[in-house]
C-alpha angles and dihedrals in degrees: 000000000000092000118109125223099032118144146159115280110257094205143010088253091059091047091051091050092052090049089055089054089049093053092047090053089055090051091049093048090049091053093047090052092049093047095046099241096152133101112258101175138048095041118203138206128210142168146201119221116206116201137196119224114211135182131228090281092053092251126127113288113209095209106114097118095052092045093048091050090051093044095049090185124148094220094060125077142161130276130206095274128051091236095061136070135184130217115202112211122218112251116255131201110260097246145074113007098353094129098048088043089052090051091050091049092052092047091050093051093045091051090053090048094048092053093053095039089054089063088062094043088251129137128200128229135186111216140130093238123003105241093213097053113124133201086246088064095060096061119127091258088072095056109117104256100240126119095237092059093046088050094050094050091046092049093052091046092052091055100040106028135245099290131035137167125250114203125178123160127196130125084326127026131237115200113162141140119241132198098195140037087230087101084081085075089073085079121085120180146177106231116200125200126203120188112226131189116241095244090054097040098095095049093042093048092052090048089053088055094049097048094042093093101053092040090052093045094054094043102041113137109158115077098137134070124167089349092303124123105228129148120350085244101027090173090079095059095034095052094048094050097040096060098028108134096187121115120215117252143181097247137071097242111140119238121175121234115241089237101060146163089207137252105257147343118306107248115177116012147321086278089075091063094048093046092049091051091051091049097044104038128055118231108265101182138024135198140185111278115198104167123089099219096198091049089051090056093048089053093048093249123137110240121223093223088216097174092051092049092049092052092043090055090062095051110075110204111173085229102036125195113228134193121200145160118240123222088257089062096250121125120242139186127227139183112221115208106212099171100083118098124221115262152318082175136335092254089053091052093049090047089054090049094047091049092051096043092045090053091047090054099043107030098087092058092059098033108032115183089007095171089068091064102027122071116224092222089058091053090050096046090046089056094052091045091052090050092050101040107020115190112016093042120137119226134200102233135182115333090007096294112158114220137164116250095239093051091047093049096046100041103033117008102046092054089048092049091049091051091048092053092045089052088057090049094243112175110272092229090055092048090051094046101048100035087044088063090053091047093051091049091053092047096047095037087226119130128146095282094048091049092050094047094045092046093045092052090050094048094047088061090054103043149344126314090253091053090047096055091042089051090051092054092044091053092045090054092052094047094046089053089054091049096218115147115255097254087069096050121114115228116274117269135202087247087068091069108112129196093349104182112174093193088071093056120116120225091247090060098060107020120112111252101179094084132172114212138173131218122248091249097053122112121250091242090064092053091047093052091047090054090049094048094047097035092233131141102208136048124188118223120222132190126226090275091058093251122142109249104159152349132232125200133205089245092058092050092047090053090048094053092043090055091046090054091051100039105027131255119322103213118198097033117134130192088264089071091059106033129103102248120224096004121203110270141182134212123245091242093062119105126247089250092055091049092050091049091052093050093046094046094051096035093235130139100200127058122184115215112224138184118186091344091305120119111238101164147339136234123207136169087270091066091055090046089056091050093047092048091051092047094050090047090053092048092049091050091049092049091050091048092050095051118101113264093245095053109133113248092236089064093059105094 
């Protein structure tokens, strides 16, 4: 979506005209392939670095437009959300020190960005999904205010509808309704490009599909979303569902998701991919097309194929075909690897890129004609399994052999990647460094996702969920600054929490979401037993539509049973007869201060959290006790840290 001037079609006539341009681009590409227009030597690599912007509380900072204006740098551009940026790396010849040069280039750009971001009290973080991101952050007000993003969101909404469900199940379960595809902006990735000659494109593209699973498993770095532990690489499920334009139906007709692994091996040429995408996916966006592509070819000029590139940018293959024009004016083809997450550090990202590119360059020598002995469905299921499980997954490999990912990586894939890099005359020290990172990850079983999950489990035992996710981000910031690869990181600690200010919390960040409720028609005895079993003092009451209609307290039930004891049983009563109707509520986007004010003003100790009449959480005095306890603990630790080292212990109060 980096193209300027894209928009929604204003009429069917405009849409039809754009489709004509699209078909002419295919004709032009077919002729260029037949007439051997493309670069076949001096292959290049490139990358796109997506970046999270966070504030002093480690929450998303919607400041990309101001920072970009201040940066005024051609390598930086916008992303879908206002709290993300992208740095486009200059292409490098695939030889010699290209990987260490790529790392130096990223570090240089990140240093420039940090200096400018600091002026806005903003920090930067490399991660697959920011652990501290909240549903509140993905509202439409955080869409980057550019026409092409408005057009994309509107186009997806037109096809799919205003509201859709997002369901991802892992150790925890996420089941929410969304009103905008902006939730896709929770994903941040490190996209790697490899230039490929036309005569090798089919074989290289199929190799990219086969190696996608083990590369994803070793590099996964996004297991958390909204504090829930989902897939080891949750980006895969989240991206597919967030921009899915399919509507549910009553029949079994197959329709492909717009984010796709594909449906079979590539057989003839890159044209097959482009043609399939045109046939399967409706045009979302149009643009003005001024060039006559066939006239360009007649005049010996390389066309830009603008219509084809616009459409290709709205179809999200995990291995995406790309057409481009080199600075020398010759056209080239690339495969864009979209599976890799951002982070955990720049060396980790370059190691992932070197592993993938090395495999792409060496795989055919060890596995010639691999599609004859490898079933496509196995490659696809391996990819989904890697996304779900990460390291420790088992894959179906060539000829149906079942193998663990770590065994496959250590015994087969690392030697192939090394050979592929050596064939390109990559510096031996760079090969050793970057493939050494991959090897150590596979030996220790510690990649970004494992570190996050292990650290999160540790922090949850020491504090609240909000403290835990803040501690994760604080530790990630410290480790990224050091630049050590993730397999060397210590687990996150509560001491890593920085600038934790509970007064800035939103209700959705500290409310209780595991709620027990009763229906309006239930008997009081059921509510009383539920309170006893769960040791709770309040139970929300819902109607048959799942809407909050009341609240019952332990005191009310105690009074009810006391009266029953004195006056005899009152048969026929339901919880509706006892409940507080239309209780005072709060929205999830309110702050902790606002919630406290409501409870103090109305002299209540329980506050249901409601969105569109539906109960989404509850706040009680216990939640505020947890926050207060955490705050006092932080203040005590800070006081102890600030005392001189020779302070007598009896003076520490």
